[in-house]
C-alpha positions as CSV (number, residue, x, y, z in Angstrom):
1,X,29.4,-4.1,-5.3
2,X,30.6,-2.4,-8.3
3,X,30.6,-3.5,-11.5
4,X,33.0,-2.9,-14.3
5,X,31.2,-2.4,-17.3
6,X,32.4,-1.0,-21.0
7,X,31.0,0.2,-23.9
8,X,31.5,-2.3,-26.7
9,X,32.5,0.1,-29.8
10,X,29.9,0.3,-32.2
11,X,27.2,-1.7,-30.7
12,X,24.3,0.1,-29.7
13,X,20.6,-0.9,-28.2
14,X,17.7,0.6,-29.8
15,X,14.7,1.4,-27.4
16,X,11.6,2.7,-29.2
17,X,8.0,2.6,-28.1
18,X,6.5,2.3,-31.3
19,X,6.8,-1.2,-33.0
20,X,5.3,-0.7,-35.8
21,X,7.5,2.4,-36.4
22,X,10.6,0.2,-36.2
23,X,9.8,-2.7,-38.7
24,X,9.6,0.2,-41.5
25,X,12.9,1.7,-40.1
26,X,14.7,-1.4,-40.6
27,X,14.7,-0.5,-44.2
28,X,16.9,2.2,-43.5
29,X,19.5,1.0,-41.8
30,X,22.4,0.1,-44.7
31,X,25.4,0.6,-42.1
32,X,23.8,-1.5,-39.1
33,X,22.9,-5.2,-38.4
34,X,19.8,-4.8,-36.5
35,X,18.6,-7.8,-34.3
36,X,15.7,-8.0,-32.0
37,X,15.8,-8.3,-28.2
38,X,13.4,-10.9,-27.4
39,X,13.3,-10.8,-23.8
40,X,12.7,-6.6,-24.2
41,X,9.7,-5.3,-25.8
42,X,10.8,-2.6,-28.5
43,X,14.7,-3.3,-27.9
44,X,17.0,-3.7,-30.8
45,X,20.5,-4.1,-31.2
46,X,22.2,-3.0,-33.9
47,X,25.9,-3.6,-34.8
48,X,27.7,-1.0,-36.7
49,X,29.2,-2.4,-40.4
50,X,31.9,0.1,-40.2
51,X,34.6,-0.6,-37.1
52,X,36.2,2.8,-38.7
53,X,33.2,5.2,-38.3
54,X,33.4,7.5,-34.9
55,X,30.9,6.2,-32.1
56,X,29.1,10.1,-32.3
57,X,28.0,9.9,-36.3
58,X,26.9,6.1,-35.5
59,X,24.8,7.3,-32.9
60,X,23.5,9.8,-34.8
61,X,23.1,8.0,-38.0
62,X,20.7,5.6,-35.6
63,X,18.9,9.0,-34.6
64,X,18.2,10.1,-37.9
65,X,17.0,6.1,-39.3
66,X,15.1,5.8,-35.5
67,X,13.9,8.9,-34.9
68,X,13.9,11.4,-31.4
69,X,12.1,10.0,-29.4
70,X,13.8,6.5,-29.2
71,X,16.8,5.4,-26.8
72,X,20.4,4.7,-27.7
73,X,22.5,3.0,-25.2
74,X,26.5,1.3,-25.9
75,X,26.0,-2.5,-25.5
76,X,28.3,-3.0,-22.1
77,X,30.8,-5.9,-21.3
78,X,32.7,-7.5,-18.6
79,X,36.7,-8.6,-18.3
80,X,35.6,-11.8,-19.3
81,X,33.4,-11.1,-22.2
82,X,30.0,-11.5,-21.3
83,X,27.8,-8.8,-22.8
84,X,25.4,-6.8,-20.7
85,X,21.9,-5.1,-22.8
86,X,20.7,-2.0,-21.1
87,X,17.1,-2.1,-20.7
88,X,16.7,1.8,-20.9
89,X,16.1,1.2,-17.0
90,X,18.6,2.4,-13.9
91,X,18.9,1.1,-11.0
92,X,20.0,3.5,-8.1
93,X,20.8,2.8,-4.2
94,X,20.5,5.8,-2.1
95,X,22.6,6.3,0.6
96,X,19.5,6.4,3.1
97,X,16.1,6.0,2.2
98,X,14.3,8.5,1.4
99,X,10.4,10.0,2.5
100,X,8.2,10.1,-0.4
101,X,8.4,14.1,-0.5
102,X,12.6,13.9,-0.8
103,X,12.2,11.1,-3.3
104,X,9.9,13.0,-5.5
105,X,12.1,16.0,-5.2
106,X,15.1,14.2,-5.9
107,X,13.4,12.4,-9.2
108,X,12.0,15.7,-10.6
109,X,15.3,17.3,-9.7
110,X,17.2,14.7,-12.3
111,X,14.3,14.4,-14.4
112,X,13.6,10.5,-13.8
113,X,10.3,8.4,-14.2
114,X,10.1,6.5,-10.8
115,X,9.6,2.6,-11.8
116,X,9.4,1.0,-8.9
117,X,10.6,1.7,-4.9
118,X,12.2,-1.5,-3.2
119,X,9.9,-2.5,-0.4
120,X,12.6,-4.4,2.0
121,X,15.3,-1.7,0.9
122,X,13.5,1.8,0.8
123,X,16.9,3.2,-0.5
124,X,17.0,1.1,-4.0
125,X,14.9,2.1,-6.4
126,X,14.8,1.6,-10.5
127,X,13.9,5.0,-12.4
128,X,13.9,5.4,-16.6
129,X,14.2,9.2,-18.2
130,X,11.2,10.9,-18.2
131,X,12.6,12.5,-21.7
132,X,13.7,9.6,-24.7
133,X,16.2,12.3,-26.2
134,X,18.2,13.0,-22.9
135,X,21.8,10.7,-22.5
136,X,21.2,7.9,-20.5
137,X,25.1,7.9,-20.0
138,X,25.2,11.4,-18.5
139,X,22.4,10.7,-16.1
140,X,24.7,8.4,-14.9
141,X,27.5,10.5,-14.9
142,X,25.5,13.2,-12.7
143,X,23.7,10.6,-10.6
144,X,27.2,8.9,-9.4
145,X,28.6,12.6,-8.7
146,X,24.8,13.3,-6.3
147,X,25.9,13.1,-2.5
148,X,22.7,11.1,-1.7
149,X,22.8,8.1,-4.3
150,X,25.6,5.0,-3.2
151,X,25.9,3.2,-7.0
152,X,23.3,4.0,-9.7
153,X,24.0,1.1,-12.8
154,X,22.1,0.6,-15.7
155,X,19.3,-2.1,-15.6
156,X,20.7,-4.9,-18.2
157,X,19.9,-7.9,-19.4
158,X,22.5,-11.0,-19.8
159,X,22.6,-14.7,-21.1
160,X,24.6,-16.7,-19.2
161,X,25.3,-20.4,-19.7
162,X,25.2,-23.1,-17.5
163,X,28.1,-25.9,-17.3
164,X,28.9,-28.8,-15.9
165,X,31.6,-31.1,-14.8
166,X,31.6,-34.8,-16.0
167,X,31.5,-36.8,-12.8
168,X,31.1,-34.3,-10.7
169,X,28.7,-34.5,-7.8
């Protein structure tokens, strides 16, 4: 199943491994509204205050504020307006189960780190980038063009609200 998710203009997830450094940088964020993602340690949502600034310039401003070691990804939304927060991980389903040696070579070729390989579906792995400076969107594009990859999707968090209809059993 492929999901249609598109980047939200001017809204990003900033993933930082150093929480103390992140807190110190918040005073430098005059161009953004910053809020923590409570479900994900070291993750913050940065919303641009200026809708006219080009995406590349906003991305670079965040890099200057938070440093080159942070990972920046656009918030995503679907056709129904649900917002998805990328976690910095990528879920991949290969066209077939890879043996350990093949998996290691594949991971090295794409400059990734293995987080998990499903015991029940060995063709499914969760990976992350081995370098925070790499562009995760470019890595996803590369994976989509890899003939050994069936599906490559960013791992995401989202919130849904359960609604009930009165009188329904």
